[in-house]
C-alpha positions in Angstrom: 121.2 -65.5 -32.7 122.0 -66.9 -36.2 125.1 -68.7 -37.5 125.7 -69.2 -41.2 124.9 -72.8 -42.4 125.4 -74.8 -45.5 122.6 -74.2 -48.0 119.9 -76.8 -47.7 118.0 -78.7 -50.4 115.3 -76.1 -50.7 116.0 -72.4 -51.1 113.4 -69.6 -50.9 112.3 -68.3 -54.3 109.7 -65.9 -55.6 109.6 -62.3 -56.9 109.3 -61.0 -53.3 112.7 -62.6 -52.2 115.4 -59.9 -52.3 118.1 -62.1 -50.8 118.5 -65.0 -48.4 121.0 -67.0 -46.5 120.9 -70.3 -44.7 121.5 -70.3 -40.9 121.2 -72.2 -37.7 119.4 -70.8 -34.7 121.0 -70.6 -31.3 118.1 -72.0 -29.2 120.4 -71.8 -26.1 120.1 -68.0 -26.1 116.3 -68.2 -26.0 115.9 -71.0 -23.4 117.3 -71.8 -20.0 116.8 -75.2 -18.4 114.2 -76.0 -21.0 112.0 -72.9 -20.3 111.8 -69.8 -22.5 113.7 -66.8 -21.2 111.6 -63.9 -20.0 112.3 -60.2 -20.3 114.4 -60.1 -17.2 116.7 -62.9 -18.4 116.7 -61.7 -22.0 116.1 -57.9 -22.2 117.6 -57.7 -25.7 118.3 -60.1 -28.6 120.9 -59.9 -31.3 119.2 -60.0 -34.7 122.2 -60.6 -37.0 120.2 -61.1 -40.1 122.8 -60.3 -42.7 126.4 -58.9 -42.5 125.0 -55.5 -43.3 121.7 -55.9 -41.4 122.4 -56.4 -37.7 119.9 -55.1 -35.2 119.2 -55.2 -31.5 115.7 -56.2 -30.5 114.5 -54.8 -27.3 112.1 -57.4 -25.7 108.9 -55.8 -24.5 106.8 -59.0 -24.2 107.7 -62.6 -23.6 105.7 -65.6 -22.6 104.5 -69.1 -23.2 100.9 -69.9 -24.0 98.9 -72.2 -26.2 101.8 -74.6 -26.6 104.4 -72.1 -28.0 106.9 -69.6 -26.7 106.9 -66.0 -28.1 109.0 -62.9 -27.8 108.3 -59.5 -29.4 109.4 -55.9 -29.1 111.0 -53.0 -30.8 114.1 -52.7 -33.0 116.6 -50.4 -31.5 117.7 -47.4 -33.6 114.7 -47.6 -36.0 111.5 -45.6 -36.3 108.8 -47.9 -35.1 110.7 -51.0 -36.0 109.3 -54.2 -34.5 110.1 -57.9 -34.3 108.3 -61.1 -33.3 109.7 -64.6 -32.7 108.1 -67.9 -31.8 109.1 -71.4 -31.1 106.8 -74.4 -31.4 108.4 -77.6 -30.2 111.8 -77.4 -31.9 110.9 -75.1 -34.7 111.6 -71.4 -34.9 110.1 -68.5 -36.9 110.6 -64.7 -36.8 109.5 -61.5 -38.5 111.5 -58.3 -38.3 110.2 -55.0 -39.7 112.7 -52.1 -39.4 110.5 -49.6 -41.1 112.6 -49.6 -44.2 113.2 -53.3 -44.6 111.2 -56.5 -43.9 112.9 -59.8 -43.0 111.6 -63.3 -42.2 113.3 -66.3 -40.6 111.7 -69.5 -41.7 112.3 -73.2 -41.6 113.0 -74.4 -45.1 113.6 -78.1 -45.6 116.5 -79.1 -43.4 117.8 -75.6 -42.5 116.5 -72.1 -41.6 116.6 -69.2 -44.0 116.9 -65.5 -43.3 115.0 -63.8 -46.1 114.7 -60.1 -47.0 111.2 -59.4 -48.4 110.2 -56.9 -51.0 106.6 -56.3 -50.0 105.8 -54.3 -53.2 105.8 -57.6 -55.0 102.7 -58.8 -53.2 99.5 -58.0 -55.0 95.9 -58.2 -54.0 93.8 -60.8 -55.6 92.2 -59.5 -58.9 88.5 -58.4 -58.6 86.2 -61.3 -59.1 88.7 -63.9 -58.0 86.6 -64.8 -55.0 82.9 -64.7 -54.5 82.4 -62.4 -51.7 79.1 -63.2 -50.0 76.6 -60.5 -49.3 75.7 -60.7 -45.7 72.4 -59.1 -44.8 71.2 -57.7 -41.5 71.2 -60.3 -38.7 68.7 -60.2 -35.9 70.7 -59.9 -32.7 69.0 -60.7 -29.4 69.0 -58.1 -26.7 71.6 -59.1 -24.2 69.5 -57.7 -21.4 66.6 -60.0 -22.3 68.8 -63.1 -22.3 70.4 -62.4 -19.0 73.9 -62.5 -20.5 74.7 -58.8 -20.4 78.3 -58.0 -19.5 79.3 -61.6 -19.0 82.0 -61.4 -21.7 84.1 -58.4 -22.3 85.3 -59.7 -25.7 88.9 -58.8 -24.8 90.1 -62.4 -25.3 89.2 -64.1 -28.6 89.9 -67.9 -28.5 90.7 -69.2 -32.0 90.9 -72.6 -33.5 93.0 -73.0 -36.6 92.6 -76.0 -39.0 94.9 -76.7 -41.9 94.7 -79.2 -44.7 97.3 -81.8 -45.7 98.0 -79.7 -48.8 98.7 -76.7 -46.7 101.0 -78.7 -44.4 102.9 -80.0 -47.4 103.3 -76.5 -48.8 105.0 -75.4 -45.6 107.4 -78.3 -45.6 105.4 -81.3 -44.3 107.1 -83.1 -41.5 105.1 -83.2 -38.2 103.3 -80.0 -39.0 105.7 -77.9 -36.9 106.6 -75.5 -39.7 103.0 -74.5 -40.5 102.0 -74.4 -36.8 105.0 -72.2 -36.0 104.0 -69.7 -38.7 100.4 -69.7 -37.4 101.7 -69.0 -33.9 103.8 -66.2 -35.4 100.8 -64.6 -37.1 98.9 -64.7 -33.7 101.9 -63.1 -31.9 102.2 -60.4 -34.6 98.5 -59.6 -34.4 98.6 -59.2 -30.6 101.7 -57.0 -30.9 99.8 -54.8 -33.5 96.9 -54.6 -31.1 99.2 -53.6 -28.2 100.9 -50.9 -30.3 97.5 -49.6 -31.4 96.2 -49.4 -27.8 93.6 -52.1 -28.6 92.8 -54.2 -25.6 91.6 -57.3 -27.6 94.0 -60.2 -27.7 93.9 -63.5 -29.6 94.5 -66.8 -27.8 95.3 -69.8 -29.9 93.5 -72.7 -28.2 94.0 -75.4 -30.8 95.8 -76.0 -34.1 95.5 -79.2 -36.1 
C-alpha cells in the first residue's frame, strides 16, 4: 500500500514519535473505477509500514458514508490487533494497533508519513487545567406523557463537527482535507470499538466544517 518517498518539508516531531518515514499511498489498490473497494474486492490489505513492520489487514468492514470511504478490520497474526483507514476527497489517514505497537499514517505537508507512536508519552491534563462544570439533576419529561416513547432507539447518533481556522492550520491548512480526514478516522475507530465491544450504537457524521 505504501511506497517510500522523498522526505517532505515537514517531518513529524514530538516525544511520542518513535520513528517515521515518508511514503506515497497507492490509491489504486483502494478504489476501482472511482469507487472504494468493498470486502469482496479487497478482503485483505498489505500494511507495509516499515521494513520490519509489515502486516496483513483482514477487512471486516468497508463502506462509504458521510462523504468519506472507510475500511477497518483485524491485523493478521496479532492478538486483537486492529486497523482503520479513511479517505476524504484525495486525502488518506490510517491507524494500526498491533497490540504491541501503534502506528499512524498521516498527511504531513506535501507527503504522507508512517509514524510509530509511543503512547506512554501522552499524559492527561494536570488537575485544575480545565474547569469541569458541575452538572446537577435535570428534569427529564416522561416519554409516555409526551407521546414520543420508543420513537428513537438511540442506535444511530448523528454528529456535527466544527473546527476553527487555527485547528485547520495546525493540521496542515489547505482545503481542510487533512483535519476532516482525521475526524473521519476518529469516527471510524469509534464505530469499530463499538462493534468489537458488542455495542449497537454507531456514530454517523452528517456534517464537518
